[in-house]
C-alpha positions in Angstrom: 0.0 0.1 0.0 1.2 3.3 -1.2 1.0 6.5 0.9 0.3 9.1 -1.3 -1.0 12.5 -0.9 -4.7 11.5 -1.2 -4.1 9.6 2.1 -2.6 12.3 3.5 -4.9 15.0 2.4 -7.8 12.9 3.4 -6.1 12.2 7.1 -5.6 16.2 7.4 -9.3 16.5 6.1 -10.3 13.8 8.7 -8.4 15.5 11.6 -9.8 19.1 10.7 -13.2 17.3 10.9 -12.6 15.8 14.0 -11.1 19.1 15.6 -14.1 20.9 14.0 -16.8 18.6 15.7 -14.7 18.6 18.9 -14.6 22.0 19.3 -18.0 23.4 17.8 -20.5 20.5 17.7 -19.5 18.0 20.6 -19.9 20.7 23.5 -23.3 21.6 22.6 -24.4 18.1 22.1 -22.9 17.3 25.6 -24.9 20.0 27.2 -27.8 19.1 25.6 -27.5 15.6 26.7 -26.7 16.7 30.3 -29.6 18.9 30.3 -31.9 16.1 29.1 -30.5 13.8 31.7 -31.1 16.5 34.4 -34.6 17.0 33.3 -35.3 13.3 33.3 -33.9 13.3 37.3 -36.1 16.2 38.0 -38.9 14.5 36.4 -38.3 11.1 38.3 -38.2 13.1 41.5 -41.3 14.8 41.1 -42.8 11.5 40.2 -41.9 10.1 43.3 -42.8 13.5 45.0 -46.2 13.0 43.3 -46.5 9.2 44.7 -45.9 10.3 48.4 -48.4 13.6 48.0 -50.8 10.6 46.6 -50.3 8.3 49.5 -50.5 11.5 52.0 -53.7 12.8 50.0 -55.2 8.9 50.3 -54.8 8.8 53.9 -56.1 12.3 54.4 -59.2 11.3 52.3 -59.6 7.9 54.4 -59.3 10.3 57.7 -61.9 12.6 55.9 -64.3 10.0 54.9 -64.1 8.2 58.6 -64.8 11.5 60.3 -67.5 12.4 58.1 -69.1 8.9 58.8 -68.8 9.7 62.6 -70.6 13.1 61.8 -73.4 11.5 59.8 -73.6 8.6 62.8 -73.9 11.6 65.3 -76.2 13.7 63.3 -78.5 10.6 62.8 -78.4 9.4 66.2 -79.2 12.9 67.4 -82.2 13.3 65.2 -83.5 10.2 66.1 -83.4 11.2 69.8 -84.8 14.5 68.9 -87.8 12.7 66.9 -87.9 10.3 70.2 -88.6 13.3 72.3 -91.2 14.9 69.7 -93.0 11.6 69.7 -92.6 11.9 73.8 -94.0 15.3 73.9 -96.9 14.7 71.6 -97.7 11.7 73.9 -97.5 13.9 76.9 -99.8 16.7 75.1 -102.2 14.4 74.0 -102.6 12.7 77.6 -102.8 16.5 78.9 -105.4 17.3 76.4 -107.4 14.2 77.3 -107.2 15.0 80.9 -108.2 18.4 80.4 -111.5 17.2 78.4 -111.9 14.8 81.2 -112.2 17.4 83.6 -114.0 19.5 81.5 -116.8 16.8 80.7 -116.7 16.1 84.3 -117.3 19.3 85.5 -119.9 19.6 82.9 -121.7 16.5 84.2 -121.7 17.8 87.7 -123.1 21.3 86.4 -125.9 19.3 84.8 -126.7 17.0 87.6 -126.8 19.9 89.9 -129.3 21.6 87.7 -131.0 18.3 87.6 -131.0 18.2 91.3 -132.2 21.9 91.5 -135.2 21.4 89.1 -136.2 18.3 91.0 -136.1 20.0 94.2 -138.1 22.9 92.7 -140.9 19.9 91.3 -140.5 18.3 94.7 -141.4 21.2 96.4 -144.3 22.2 94.3 -145.7 18.8 94.6 -145.3 19.1 98.3 -147.0 22.6 98.3 -149.9 20.9 96.2 -150.3 18.2 98.3 -150.4 20.4 101.6 -153.1 22.7 100.1 -155.1 19.7 99.4 -154.8 18.3 102.5 -155.4 21.9 104.2 -157.9 23.0 101.3 -156.5 26.1 101.6 -153.7 28.3 100.2 -150.7 29.3 102.4 -149.8 33.0 102.3 -146.4 33.7 100.2 -144.0 34.3 103.1 -144.9 30.8 104.5 -144.8 29.1 101.0 -141.1 30.5 100.8 -140.2 29.5 104.1 -141.5 26.1 103.4 -139.8 25.8 99.8 -136.5 27.0 101.2 -136.6 24.3 104.0 -137.5 21.8 102.0 -134.5 22.5 99.6 -132.5 22.3 101.9 -133.4 19.1 103.3 -132.9 17.7 100.0 
């Protein structure tokens, strides 16, 4: 194999090309690769942080759900207690109303009985006077009549 000028020229051209690439092309490529590598590392770190945040958020969400269930149970219990209280109050009011109506009816019955007694006293006294008049065949004066009626009413 002969070393001629073509081979030397090609060698010099290759050396110039390698030097040019090392001086002007290689540093931006290395910088772009390092920047891309750093971005990938940051992305992986962010993904890890995201996973940790997701775990924390899931735990917090579970705690919130548990607390919400406790509150819901508490609200339901208090609502049931209030409903029972309202029912008990309604029953108590019903009993009071029944007793009031019963006492009113009893008072009305007593008034009717007293009216009937008074009416009967009046009728008995009129019958007694009529009987006495027939027996005596004469009429008693008004004052004596009132006295007899009042005595008879007191006896009854």
